Backbone as CSV, one residue per row, in Angstrom:
resi,resn,N_x,N_y,N_z,CA_x,CA_y,CA_z,C_x,C_y,C_z
1,MET,57.073,88.624,110.134,56.780,89.189,108.819,56.362,90.656,108.963
2,ILE,56.518,91.385,107.902,56.210,92.818,107.886,55.019,93.054,106.955
3,SER,54.038,93.774,107.424,52.869,94.097,106.609,53.124,95.390,105.838
4,VAL,52.901,95.348,104.530,53.091,96.533,103.694,51.878,96.720,102.780
5,VAL,51.768,97.938,102.273,50.688,98.286,101.352,51.287,98.608,99.991
6,VAL,50.642,98.149,98.930,51.063,98.528,97.580,50.669,99.994,97.385
7,LYS,51.660,100.867,97.361,51.414,102.302,97.258,51.327,102.781,95.811
8,ASN,52.036,102.101,94.920,51.995,102.500,93.513,52.354,101.307,92.650
9,VAL,51.801,101.287,91.448,52.078,100.246,90.458,52.458,100.956,89.163
10,VAL,53.689,100.747,88.725,54.201,101.451,87.543,54.574,100.440,86.466
11,LYS,54.013,100.611,85.287,54.328,99.741,84.159,55.600,100.257,83.507
12,GLU,56.736,99.611,83.800,58.019,100.065,83.262,58.165,99.695,81.794
13,THR,57.741,98.489,81.437,57.690,98.038,80.045,56.423,97.202,79.904
14,ARG,56.216,96.645,78.747,55.015,95.816,78.532,54.964,94.649,79.509
15,ASP,56.135,94.099,79.873,56.174,92.894,80.699,56.810,93.091,82.068
16,ILE,57.164,94.322,82.410,57.812,94.572,83.697,57.019,95.608,84.481
17,VAL,56.664,95.255,85.695,55.929,96.168,86.562,56.791,96.482,87.792
18,ARG,56.750,97.746,88.211,57.461,98.161,89.419,56.435,98.476,90.501
19,LEU,56.648,97.905,91.665,55.752,98.142,92.788,56.453,98.973,93.847
20,VAL,55.772,99.984,94.349,56.236,100.739,95.508,55.462,100.203,96.703
21,LEU,56.192,99.653,97.669,55.589,99.070,98.863,55.869,99.982,100.055
22,GLY,54.837,100.312,100.794,55.002,101.197,101.938,54.538,100.551,103.223
23,SER,55.134,100.949,104.326,54.710,100.422,105.622,53.269,100.848,105.901
24,GLU,52.531,99.984,106.572,51.119,100.278,106.837,50.940,101.477,107.762
25,ASP,51.858,101.617,108.718,51.700,102.689,109.698,52.491,103.943,109.347
26,GLY,53.166,103.940,108.195,53.943,105.104,107.792,55.315,105.183,108.429
27,GLY,55.644,104.184,109.260,56.950,104.171,109.909,58.029,103.639,108.984
28,ALA,59.266,103.745,109.430,60.408,103.296,108.631,60.436,101.776,108.521
29,LEU,60.727,101.279,107.327,60.951,99.862,107.113,62.407,99.543,107.455
30,PRO,62.739,98.270,107.699,64.120,97.917,108.054,65.131,98.396,107.011
31,PHE,66.262,98.868,107.487,67.338,99.354,106.621,67.889,98.207,105.774
32,PHE,68.337,98.518,104.566,68.981,97.511,103.729,70.103,98.152,102.935
33,GLU,71.041,97.312,102.500,72.132,97.761,101.656,71.947,97.201,100.252
34,ALA,72.661,97.785,99.305,72.562,97.374,97.909,72.776,95.872,97.757
35,GLY,71.954,95.258,96.891,72.033,93.826,96.636,71.027,93.005,97.410
36,ALA,70.300,93.643,98.333,69.362,92.912,99.188,68.089,92.529,98.445
37,HIS,67.413,91.508,98.970,66.114,91.103,98.447,65.157,90.854,99.605
38,ILE,63.887,90.751,99.287,62.873,90.410,100.291,62.077,89.204,99.816
39,ASP,61.551,88.451,100.765,60.560,87.422,100.456,59.201,88.113,100.427
40,VAL,58.479,87.910,99.352,57.131,88.473,99.231,56.120,87.338,99.341
41,HIS,55.249,87.438,100.338,54.202,86.434,100.542,52.963,86.910,99.773
42,LEU,52.688,86.251,98.684,51.574,86.663,97.820,50.240,86.162,98.369
43,PRO,49.134,86.801,97.967,47.826,86.407,98.500,47.483,84.930,98.312
44,SER,47.994,84.302,97.244,47.690,82.895,96.990,48.420,81.957,97.922
45,GLY,49.409,82.468,98.652,50.237,81.625,99.508,51.630,81.395,98.947
46,LEU,51.830,81.733,97.685,53.162,81.615,97.093,54.126,82.586,97.767
47,ILE,55.373,82.172,97.884,56.426,83.034,98.417,57.495,83.181,97.342
48,ARG,57.817,84.415,97.007,58.816,84.659,95.964,59.812,85.708,96.461
49,GLN,61.032,85.615,95.941,62.086,86.559,96.304,62.253,87.597,95.200
50,TYR,62.306,88.875,95.581,62.522,89.950,94.615,63.542,90.940,95.174
51,SER,64.473,91.327,94.318,65.501,92.280,94.724,64.884,93.651,94.965
52,LEU,65.391,94.341,95.969,65.016,95.732,96.191,65.795,96.557,95.170
53,CYS,65.069,97.269,94.317,65.708,97.820,93.122,66.111,99.285,93.236
54,ARG,65.832,99.906,94.391,66.275,101.290,94.569,66.589,101.550,96.025
55,LEU,67.657,102.317,96.259,67.965,102.769,97.613,67.110,104.002,97.878
56,SER,65.942,103.782,98.424,64.988,104.866,98.618,65.486,105.856,99.668
57,VAL,65.288,107.143,99.393,65.634,108.171,100.381,64.552,108.266,101.449
58,GLU,63.412,107.636,101.200,62.316,107.633,102.163,62.225,106.243,102.774
59,ALA,62.548,106.149,104.054,62.738,104.861,104.709,61.458,104.033,104.823
60,GLN,60.307,104.633,104.566,59.058,103.883,104.699,58.676,103.153,103.415
61,TYR,59.539,103.208,102.385,59.196,102.587,101.110,60.265,101.609,100.632
62,TYR,59.813,100.524,100.007,60.656,99.619,99.238,60.142,99.609,97.805
63,GLU,61.007,99.264,96.868,60.582,99.111,95.476,61.119,97.798,94.918
64,ILE,60.265,97.102,94.173,60.674,95.894,93.459,60.180,96.022,92.016
65,ALA,60.857,95.370,91.096,60.421,95.331,89.699,60.387,93.876,89.269
66,VAL,59.292,93.459,88.649,59.061,92.043,88.360,58.703,91.845,86.888
67,LEU,59.420,90.927,86.263,59.146,90.538,84.879,58.065,89.483,84.863
68,LYS,57.061,89.662,84.021,56.034,88.630,83.844,56.609,87.559,82.947
69,ASP,56.952,86.432,83.550,57.658,85.352,82.868,56.657,84.378,82.261
70,ALA,56.825,84.111,80.970,55.920,83.183,80.288,56.020,81.773,80.867
71,HIS,57.156,81.449,81.486,57.359,80.128,82.075,57.218,80.158,83.594
72,SER,56.587,81.208,84.096,56.422,81.374,85.535,55.578,80.258,86.134
73,ARG,55.880,79.928,87.396,55.056,78.969,88.140,53.924,79.676,88.877
74,GLY,53.673,80.934,88.508,52.527,81.642,89.056,52.853,82.904,89.802
75,GLY,54.080,83.026,90.298,54.430,84.176,91.119,54.409,85.490,90.378
76,SER,55.106,85.565,89.255,55.186,86.833,88.531,53.831,87.243,87.965
77,ALA,53.054,86.264,87.516,51.720,86.583,87.002,50.852,87.173,88.108
78,GLU,50.979,86.649,89.314,50.182,87.164,90.433,50.626,88.573,90.824
79,VAL,51.936,88.824,90.795,52.433,90.167,91.108,51.851,91.180,90.131
80,HIS,51.759,90.809,88.858,51.251,91.724,87.839,49.757,92.013,88.008
81,GLN,49.078,91.263,88.851,47.661,91.497,89.097,47.423,92.348,90.349
82,LEU,48.481,92.643,91.097,48.319,93.425,92.317,47.905,94.853,91.998
83,LYS,47.184,95.466,92.934,46.645,96.809,92.745,47.048,97.699,93.915
84,ILE,46.982,98.999,93.679,47.230,99.964,94.743,46.247,99.705,95.889
85,GLY,46.768,99.641,97.085,45.935,99.372,98.256,45.974,97.941,98.734
86,ASP,46.479,97.024,97.916,46.579,95.629,98.340,47.580,95.512,99.495
87,ILE,47.274,94.612,100.423,48.139,94.360,101.573,48.974,93.109,101.301
88,LEU,50.267,93.193,101.569,51.166,92.055,101.415,51.979,91.887,102.687
89,PHE,52.490,90.678,102.878,53.447,90.426,103.943,54.796,90.128,103.315
90,ILE,55.839,90.717,103.879,57.186,90.540,103.361,58.128,90.207,104.515
91,SER,59.288,89.666,104.169,60.326,89.441,105.164,61.157,90.708,105.317
92,ALA,61.978,90.742,106.335,63.004,91.778,106.413,64.001,91.533,105.282
93,PRO,64.698,92.552,104.817,65.661,92.369,103.731,66.766,91.377,104.094
94,LYS,67.162,90.594,103.098,68.272,89.641,103.231,69.278,89.991,102.140
95,ASN,70.548,89.778,102.435,71.554,90.158,101.439,72.651,89.106,101.323
96,HIS,72.637,88.401,100.187,73.699,87.443,99.853,74.496,87.940,98.649
97,PHE,74.311,89.209,98.307,74.895,89.743,97.070,75.405,91.156,97.321
98,ALA,76.008,91.349,98.476,76.427,92.693,98.866,77.746,93.081,98.207
99,LEU,77.999,94.367,98.133,79.286,94.864,97.663,80.371,94.430,98.646
100,VAL,81.466,93.882,98.125,82.556,93.449,98.982,83.486,94.627,99.265
101,ASP,84.093,94.611,100.443,85.029,95.667,100.840,84.417,97.062,100.710
102,GLY,83.101,97.130,100.877,82.455,98.427,100.781,82.524,99.061,99.412
103,GLY,82.799,98.236,98.387,82.885,98.759,97.026,84.150,99.555,96.775
104,SER,85.186,99.315,97.588,86.400,100.129,97.482,87.240,99.825,96.247
105,ARG,87.057,98.636,95.659,87.787,98.300,94.440,86.940,98.646,93.220
106,HIS,87.562,98.701,92.032,86.796,98.974,90.822,85.769,97.866,90.617
107,SER,84.522,98.242,90.406,83.427,97.283,90.264,82.927,97.264,88.834
108,VAL,82.750,96.052,88.302,82.166,95.851,86.979,80.791,95.227,87.197
109,LEU,79.748,95.996,86.931,78.370,95.529,87.092,77.853,95.094,85.732
110,ILE,77.339,93.871,85.632,76.793,93.373,84.372,75.398,92.820,84.638
111,ALA,74.410,93.405,83.966,73.017,92.990,84.137,72.497,92.383,82.849
112,GLY,71.780,91.285,82.972,71.070,90.695,81.850,69.583,90.816,82.093
113,GLY,68.886,91.656,81.324,67.441,91.803,81.466,67.038,92.274,82.851
114,ILE,66.065,91.569,83.446,65.539,91.974,84.749,66.584,91.803,85.845
115,GLY,67.709,91.198,85.526,68.822,91.124,86.468,69.389,92.485,86.822
116,VAL,68.880,93.523,86.188,69.312,94.889,86.512,68.887,95.306,87.922
117,THR,67.866,94.656,88.477,67.261,95.162,89.715,68.215,95.230,90.907
118,PRO,69.005,94.199,91.242,69.893,94.364,92.400,71.100,95.242,92.103
119,LEU,71.420,95.416,90.803,72.591,96.203,90.435,72.312,97.706,90.460
120,LEU,71.053,98.092,90.304,70.705,99.513,90.372,71.115,100.145,91.699
121,PRO,70.711,99.574,92.842,71.147,100.173,94.102,72.647,100.060,94.325
122,MET,73.286,99.036,93.739,74.747,98.966,93.824,75.370,100.188,93.154
123,ALA,74.879,100.508,91.950,75.399,101.680,91.241,75.125,102.955,92.033
124,GLN,73.928,103.049,92.611,73.601,104.217,93.436,74.573,104.356,94.610
125,GLN,74.835,103.222,95.277,75.709,103.252,96.448,77.140,103.597,96.047
126,LEU,77.631,103.000,94.950,78.988,103.286,94.491,79.131,104.754,94.097
127,ARG,78.100,105.280,93.433,78.117,106.685,93.052,78.161,107.578,94.291
128,HIS,77.342,107.237,95.269,77.287,108.027,96.505,78.634,108.026,97.229
129,LEU,79.332,106.889,97.191,80.619,106.754,97.867,81.774,107.313,97.046
130,GLY,81.493,107.656,95.794,82.546,108.160,94.928,83.520,107.090,94.470
131,GLN,83.044,105.814,94.405,83.904,104.703,94.018,83.870,104.470,92.512
132,SER,84.921,103.828,92.013,85.064,103.559,90.580,84.214,102.355,90.165
133,PHE,83.413,102.524,89.110,82.619,101.392,88.601,82.190,101.649,87.166
134,GLU,81.821,100.570,86.498,81.192,100.625,85.177,80.009,99.682,85.187
135,PHE,78.966,100.049,84.470,77.689,99.333,84.526,77.297,98.953,83.101
136,HIS,77.284,97.650,82.826,76.912,97.138,81.506,75.523,96.508,81.597
137,TYR,74.612,97.012,80.760,73.212,96.565,80.787,72.902,95.900,79.449
138,CYS,72.593,94.594,79.502,72.342,93.799,78.295,70.860,93.446,78.188
139,GLY,70.318,93.576,76.988,68.927,93.221,76.744,68.681,93.109,75.261
140,ARG,67.424,92.882,74.900,67.092,92.771,73.476,66.953,94.152,72.845
141,THR,66.113,94.987,73.449,65.900,96.339,72.928,65.745,97.299,74.105
142,SER,65.885,98.583,73.844,65.713,99.580,74.902,64.267,99.627,75.381
143,GLU,63.321,99.244,74.505,61.902,99.266,74.894,61.550,98.132,75.847
144,THR,62.252,97.009,75.754,61.934,95.870,76.618,62.773,95.857,77.890
145,ALA,63.727,96.773,78.001,64.605,96.832,79.176,64.098,97.896,80.147
146,ALA,63.889,97.503,81.387,63.364,98.440,82.384,64.394,99.500,82.736
147,PHE,63.912,100.683,83.033,64.705,101.802,83.552,65.694,102.390,82.540
148,THR,65.563,102.062,81.263,66.544,102.535,80.282,66.647,104.051,80.259
149,ALA,65.520,104.732,80.151,65.537,106.194,80.068,66.142,106.804,81.326
150,ALA,65.769,106.289,82.485,66.285,106.822,83.742,67.794,106.613,83.844
151,LEU,68.273,105.477,83.369,69.707,105.195,83.448,70.500,106.040,82.464
152,LYS,69.909,106.336,81.318,70.602,107.163,80.327,70.714,108.614,80.775
153,ASN,69.837,109.020,81.686,69.817,110.421,82.116,70.077,110.608,83.596
154,GLY,70.416,109.518,84.292,70.567,109.592,85.730,71.921,110.078,86.188
155,SER,72.141,110.020,87.501,73.350,110.584,88.100,74.614,109.831,87.727
156,PHE,74.467,108.561,87.311,75.654,107.812,86.904,75.585,107.410,85.424
157,ALA,74.977,108.277,84.604,74.857,108.010,83.170,76.216,107.788,82.510
158,ASP,77.244,108.486,82.991,78.582,108.347,82.404,79.185,106.968,82.657
159,ASN,78.650,106.237,83.622,79.166,104.903,83.938,78.448,103.807,83.159
160,MET,77.380,104.197,82.424,76.516,103.213,81.771,77.028,102.811,80.394
161,HIS,76.846,101.520,80.091,77.131,100.973,78.761,75.954,100.067,78.407
162,PHE,75.244,100.391,77.328,74.064,99.626,76.938,74.406,98.684,75.784
163,HIS,73.939,97.460,75.905,74.199,96.442,74.896,72.864,95.788,74.522
164,PHE,72.205,96.323,73.502,70.917,95.786,73.063,71.125,94.994,71.782
165,SER,70.920,93.691,71.871,71.293,92.784,70.785,70.530,93.025,69.494
166,GLN,69.321,93.602,69.585,68.509,93.821,68.387,68.539,95.275,67.920
167,GLU,69.500,96.039,68.450,69.658,97.421,68.021,71.072,97.625,67.488
168,ALA,71.163,98.023,66.215,72.455,98.097,65.535,73.426,99.059,66.204
169,GLU,72.909,100.149,66.773,73.804,101.166,67.331,74.486,100.715,68.621
170,SER,73.966,99.681,69.267,74.622,99.179,70.481,75.136,97.760,70.268
171,GLY,74.255,96.830,69.940,74.673,95.457,69.646,74.994,94.649,70.894
172,ARG,75.229,93.372,70.690,75.500,92.436,71.776,76.822,92.750,72.474
173,MET,76.871,92.538,73.754,78.083,92.810,74.513,79.194,91.838,74.142
174,GLU,80.396,92.367,73.906,81.579,91.535,73.695,82.179,91.261,75.068
175,VAL,81.860,90.098,75.597,82.218,89.786,76.982,83.722,89.859,77.206
176,SER,84.493,89.256,76.304,85.939,89.228,76.504,86.529,90.637,76.506
177,ARG,85.979,91.521,75.677,86.491,92.894,75.634,86.188,93.624,76.941
178,VAL,84.988,93.405,77.467,84.607,94.071,78.717,85.455,93.572,79.884
179,LEU,85.735,92.279,79.909,86.419,91.695,81.061,87.937,91.750,80.982
180,SER,88.474,91.814,79.782,89.932,91.841,79.658,90.446,93.255,79.913
181,GLY,91.646,93.343,80.397,92.254,94.650,80.618,91.750,95.396,81.830
182,GLN,90.950,94.740,82.686,90.490,95.409,83.903,91.639,95.512,84.903
183,ALA,91.580,96.503,85.739,92.621,96.694,86.746,92.678,95.491,87.683
184,GLU,93.870,95.156,88.142,94.031,94.055,89.079,93.212,94.344,90.331
185,GLY,92.469,93.331,90.768,91.638,93.505,91.958,90.224,93.953,91.669
186,ALA,89.906,94.185,90.389,88.529,94.557,90.042,87.574,93.435,90.447
187,VAL,86.341,93.816,90.745,85.338,92.856,91.215,84.161,92.856,90.246
188,LEU,83.699,91.664,89.900,82.576,91.508,88.978,81.318,91.154,89.750
189,TYR,80.230,91.861,89.448,78.910,91.548,89.993,77.986,91.331,88.797
190,ILE,77.336,90.170,88.737,76.488,89.872,87.584,75.177,89.250,88.033
191,CYS,74.093,89.654,87.381,72.779,89.084,87.659,71.997,89.013,86.356
192,GLY,71.237,87.936,86.184,70.453,87.769,84.964,70.071,86.313,84.771
193,PRO,69.680,85.930,83.560,69.347,84.533,83.293,70.546,83.620,83.542
194,ALA,70.269,82.382,83.938,71.335,81.456,84.304,72.350,81.253,83.181
195,SER,71.878,81.077,81.955,72.794,80.835,80.837,73.694,82.037,80.581
196,PHE,73.140,83.226,80.737,73.900,84.470,80.572,74.996,84.566,81.627
197,ILE,74.647,84.298,82.867,75.617,84.353,83.952,76.739,83.353,83.733
198,GLU,76.372,82.124,83.371,77.378,81.081,83.185,78.338,81.440,82.062
199,GLU,77.828,81.999,80.975,78.691,82.389,79.857,79.702,83.442,80.303
200,VAL,79.242,84.448,81.017,80.136,85.517,81.460,81.162,84.979,82.452
201,LEU,80.724,84.151,83.395,81.650,83.617,84.386,82.695,82.708,83.752
202,GLN,82.305,81.922,82.774,83.259,81.053,82.086,84.343,81.875,81.407
203,GLN,83.937,82.955,80.750,84.925,83.797,80.084,85.807,84.516,81.100
204,ALA,85.223,84.922,82.204,86.019,85.583,83.245,87.087,84.636,83.777
205,ARG,86.710,83.397,84.032,87.689,82.419,84.525,88.763,82.147,83.489
206,ALA,88.348,82.063,82.223,89.322,81.824,81.155,90.322,82.975,81.040
207,LEU,89.892,84.163,81.399,90.765,85.336,81.344,91.589,85.516,82.622
208,GLY,91.409,84.593,83.564,92.226,84.623,84.768,91.649,85.359,85.952
209,TRP,90.363,85.696,85.897,89.759,86.364,87.058,89.747,85.397,88.237
210,PRO,90.205,85.828,89.409,90.145,84.964,90.599,88.695,84.708,91.004
211,GLU,88.448,83.525,91.527,87.084,83.148,91.889,86.495,84.091,92.937
212,ASP,87.332,84.585,93.848,86.786,85.444,94.903,86.456,86.852,94.418
213,CYS,86.712,87.124,93.127,86.325,88.412,92.544,85.063,88.289,91.690
214,LEU,84.484,87.092,91.652,83.298,86.839,90.829,82.085,86.665,91.739
215,HIS,81.115,87.554,91.601,79.922,87.515,92.442,78.686,87.524,91.560
216,ARG,77.792,86.589,91.802,76.621,86.467,90.939,75.370,86.204,91.746
217,GLU,74.244,86.589,91.169,72.952,86.257,91.765,72.024,85.807,90.652
218,PHE,71.585,84.564,90.752,70.618,84.020,89.797,69.209,84.408,90.233
219,PHE,68.301,84.583,89.261,66.899,84.716,89.644,66.075,83.530,89.159
220,SER,66.732,82.576,88.508,66.097,81.295,88.183,67.193,80.262,88.065
221,ALA,66.851,79.019,88.293,67.842,77.958,88.238,68.108,77.543,86.799
222,PRO,69.339,77.114,86.488,69.615,76.585,85.150,68.746,75.370,84.857
223,ALA,68.489,75.147,83.593,67.601,74.046,83.185,68.084,72.703,83.706
224,LEU,69.397,72.504,83.803,69.900,71.219,84.236,69.520,70.917,85.674
225,ASN,69.256,71.946,86.462,68.831,71.723,87.837,67.349,71.389,87.924
226,GLU,66.612,71.689,86.869,65.171,71.484,86.906,64.755,70.137,86.330
227,HIS,65.596,69.573,85.462,65.166,68.381,84.727,66.221,67.280,84.743
228,ARG,67.038,67.185,85.794,68.059,66.158,85.832,67.402,64.800,86.025
229,GLU,67.836,63.806,85.233,67.254,62.471,85.288,68.241,61.508,85.939
230,GLY,67.787,60.281,86.168,68.666,59.256,86.710,68.947,59.413,88.185
231,ASN,67.997,59.944,88.946,68.204,60.094,90.384,68.264,58.736,91.066
232,ASP,69.100,58.621,92.098,69.160,57.417,92.925,68.478,57.699,94.256
233,ALA,67.896,56.661,94.831,67.340,56.785,96.175,68.488,56.861,97.186
234,PHE,68.222,57.474,98.329,69.216,57.545,99.400,68.477,57.778,100.710
235,GLN,69.236,57.873,101.798,68.629,58.104,103.100,69.173,59.390,103.710
236,ILE,68.329,60.044,104.500,68.783,61.182,105.284,68.619,60.847,106.762
237,LYS,69.601,61.274,107.530,69.573,61.040,108.967,69.410,62.374,109.676
238,ILE,68.483,62.449,110.601,68.250,63.660,111.380,69.199,63.642,112.575
239,HIS,70.131,64.539,112.621,71.199,64.507,113.619,70.665,64.578,115.047
240,SER,69.646,65.385,115.291,69.161,65.600,116.660,68.435,64.390,117.239
241,THR,67.857,63.558,116.372,67.064,62.425,116.849,67.609,61.070,116.415
242,GLY,68.448,61.057,115.384,68.948,59.790,114.850,67.986,59.126,113.886
243,GLU,66.840,59.757,113.644,65.834,59.172,112.751,66.371,59.070,111.321
244,ILE,66.098,57.947,110.683,66.507,57.706,109.296,65.275,57.791,108.396
245,LEU,65.354,58.607,107.346,64.249,58.765,106.407,64.710,58.369,105.015
246,HIS,63.845,57.684,104.286,64.165,57.212,102.933,63.700,58.237,101.902
247,VAL,64.585,58.620,100.998,64.261,59.548,99.914,64.262,58.763,98.609
248,ALA,63.084,58.592,98.027,62.976,57.843,96.767,63.542,58.657,95.612
249,ALA,63.753,57.998,94.490,64.347,58.653,93.322,63.499,59.814,92.828
250,ASP,62.197,59.731,93.039,61.309,60.778,92.534,60.855,61.742,93.634
251,GLU,61.551,61.745,94.767,61.228,62.650,95.859,62.412,63.577,96.134
252,SER,62.094,64.752,96.678,63.161,65.639,97.152,63.318,65.448,98.655
253,MET,64.475,65.858,99.177,64.680,65.802,100.623,63.613,66.613,101.345
254,PHE,63.304,67.795,100.797,62.311,68.637,101.444,60.965,67.926,101.546
255,GLU,60.534,67.271,100.470,59.241,66.586,100.488,59.204,65.516,101.573
256,VAL,60.304,64.783,101.713,60.356,63.718,102.730,60.382,64.319,104.133
257,LEU,61.179,65.354,104.322,61.222,66.007,105.628,59.858,66.559,106.013
258,ASP,59.209,67.221,105.068,57.896,67.804,105.319,56.875,66.723,105.668
259,LYS,56.941,65.613,104.955,56.006,64.508,105.178,56.164,63.925,106.582
260,HIS,57.370,64.000,107.136,57.636,63.435,108.457,57.667,64.511,109.551
261,GLY,57.162,65.701,109.233,57.012,66.733,110.242,58.284,67.442,110.647
262,VAL,59.303,67.385,109.803,60.558,68.092,110.079,60.532,69.389,109.281
263,PHE,60.461,70.509,109.970,60.271,71.790,109.291,61.572,72.325,108.724
264,VAL,61.549,72.661,107.431,62.625,73.380,106.765,61.958,74.463,105.922
265,PRO,62.322,75.738,106.094,61.680,76.790,105.291,62.073,76.671,103.829
266,VAL,61.093,76.649,102.966,61.348,76.505,101.531,60.536,77.544,100.780
267,SER,61.138,78.124,99.747,60.432,79.125,98.956,60.527,78.811,97.471
268,CYS,61.740,78.944,96.903,61.872,78.840,95.439,61.760,77.419,94.932
269,GLU,62.140,76.419,95.738,62.117,75.002,95.379,63.042,74.665,94.217
270,SER,64.020,75.524,93.933,64.939,75.258,92.823,66.384,75.630,93.137
271,GLY,66.674,75.898,94.414,68.051,76.145,94.805,68.575,77.521,94.482
272,VAL,67.681,78.491,94.373,68.082,79.852,94.024,68.155,80.765,95.239
273,CYS,67.190,80.661,96.138,67.012,81.700,97.157,67.784,81.485,98.442
274,GLY,68.131,80.248,98.784,68.865,79.985,100.007,68.021,79.815,101.256
275,SER,66.695,79.883,101.120,65.822,79.812,102.300,65.991,78.508,103.075
276,CYS,66.222,77.396,102.378,66.231,76.087,103.033,67.634,75.617,103.410
277,GLN,68.618,76.466,103.323,70.008,76.087,103.601,70.109,75.318,104.919
278,THR,70.732,74.135,104.862,70.821,73.234,106.012,72.253,72.716,106.146
279,GLY,72.708,72.584,107.381,74.047,72.062,107.614,74.124,70.569,107.365
280,VAL,75.306,70.108,106.950,75.569,68.685,106.716,76.551,68.204,107.776
281,VAL,76.161,67.149,108.519,77.023,66.589,109.560,77.953,65.546,108.974
282,SER,77.427,64.682,108.099,78.240,63.659,107.450,77.594,63.268,106.135
283,GLY,78.378,62.638,105.281,77.907,62.290,103.942,78.311,63.362,102.947
284,VAL,78.096,63.055,101.667,78.514,63.952,100.586,77.285,64.407,99.801
285,PRO,76.983,65.697,99.794,75.824,66.187,99.030,76.070,66.134,97.521
286,ASP,74.996,65.965,96.785,75.001,66.143,95.328,74.340,67.493,95.080
287,HIS,75.175,68.539,94.981,74.650,69.900,94.915,73.987,70.186,93.567
288,ARG,72.757,70.719,93.658,72.042,71.090,92.443,71.485,72.510,92.551
289,ASP,72.007,73.253,93.494,71.579,74.637,93.675,72.527,75.580,92.954
290,VAL,72.101,76.835,92.838,72.974,77.885,92.308,73.196,78.975,93.359
291,PHE,72.796,78.688,94.587,72.931,79.676,95.653,74.306,79.615,96.308
292,LEU,74.755,78.429,96.666,76.053,78.270,97.299,77.172,78.517,96.293
293,THR,78.305,78.968,96.782,79.457,79.193,95.917,80.142,77.861,95.600
294,ASP,81.010,77.872,94.604,81.765,76.663,94.268,82.575,76.188,95.468
295,LYS,83.136,77.131,96.211,83.925,76.785,97.399,83.051,76.098,98.448
296,GLU,81.832,76.605,98.634,80.911,75.986,99.587,80.459,74.619,99.105
297,HIS,80.261,74.463,97.795,79.939,73.146,97.250,81.045,72.150,97.560
298,GLN,82.276,72.564,97.336,83.413,71.673,97.555,83.576,71.311,99.027
299,ALA,83.300,72.260,99.904,83.414,71.998,101.345,82.391,70.971,101.811
300,GLY,81.202,70.966,101.211,80.190,69.968,101.524,79.571,70.088,102.897
301,LYS,79.620,71.274,103.502,79.080,71.455,104.846,77.658,72.012,104.858
302,LEU,77.169,72.400,103.685,75.824,72.951,103.551,75.127,72.281,102.380
303,VAL,73.796,72.258,102.417,73.028,71.666,101.320,71.671,72.355,101.236
304,MET,71.086,72.346,100.047,69.744,72.887,99.833,68.769,71.715,99.644
305,PRO,68.004,71.342,100.673,67.120,70.175,100.587,66.018,70.284,99.539
306,CYS,65.740,71.500,99.048,64.658,71.642,98.071,65.006,71.016,96.728
307,CYS,66.323,70.923,96.412,66.691,70.451,95.073,67.873,69.497,95.063
308,SER,68.765,69.587,96.035,69.978,68.766,96.030,69.701,67.363,96.556
309,ARG,70.670,66.466,96.293,70.503,65.076,96.697,71.771,64.621,97.414
310,ALA,72.079,63.321,97.362,73.255,62.795,98.055,74.065,61.910,97.127
311,LEU,75.383,61.967,97.293,76.300,61.092,96.551,76.707,59.889,97.393
312,THR,76.321,59.898,98.647,76.572,58.777,99.547,75.234,58.164,99.959
313,PRO,75.254,56.892,100.405,73.977,56.234,100.771,73.200,56.984,101.848
314,VAL,73.922,57.659,102.760,73.259,58.384,103.840,73.831,59.805,103.914
315,LEU,72.945,60.783,104.056,73.347,62.175,104.262,72.767,62.615,105.602
316,GLU,73.655,62.923,106.558,73.199,63.329,107.882,73.064,64.847,107.929
317,LEU,71.870,65.301,108.262,71.564,66.730,108.264,71.555,67.287,109.678
318,ASP,72.004,68.507,109.833,72.064,69.168,111.116,70.696,69.738,111.467
319,LEU,69.780,68.851,111.709,68.394,69.212,112.048,67.998,68.524,113.341
């Protein structure tokens, strides 16, 4: 883990705070590319993932922006209580949402609310490389959307399109209009609420966008992953030892593994972050995550024990 100091706390909107995190010794923090996130270990023991929201020219600093969520399980509320000088531990940057082909194809960036955070450095990187892109930012109002003023006046202002549903001069984004007529080979990057992402992806598929041109990052799991009923009990087999563990209908694989001393790193507990990704040796997973791609779901070689289950009586894990 990396120790950092909260160097600055900036209130971007009423509900969004931006933190500048600096290395304790003033040295350079690990390099990262656009789309990366870090695990933030909060003082309470909670671990949360936040996108790095700016490609800083000063290597000793990272920046994250966090929405105070009314339905938060505690992480965002705790971040909003942090002060300048507080010490935090973070992971090195991880990136499951990087620009493909170095951003060489036309990129369509679509942000919903706080989903703007990983797309900001993408736009910065594309601008720096001189690549073709357009950036659509969707929200309720310009006052509730972070970084609006900076984006309207920044280096890639000409690439920006604002869609504020409660402002007559901009209005809600017409998804089909934005996605239709794009050049062949264009790539879509989208981040935001789960329902927003699903709506855009459904329309993209209906318009014929190839699956390998659709890239998304959720920051929360869809409701169906949080409240699915009718679970069946099943067993998990530990490949290295042959041990068989019983998973009751009201238990997760992670809870059973943890109870029996089998370590799997878990953070979000809802299939968003990918921390607990585990190989599958045999059996068929019942995928309930939003981290793996549809292709990876179909292959059935990986599973997220924090939220997913099994469609077969036994699921053998590569542990």
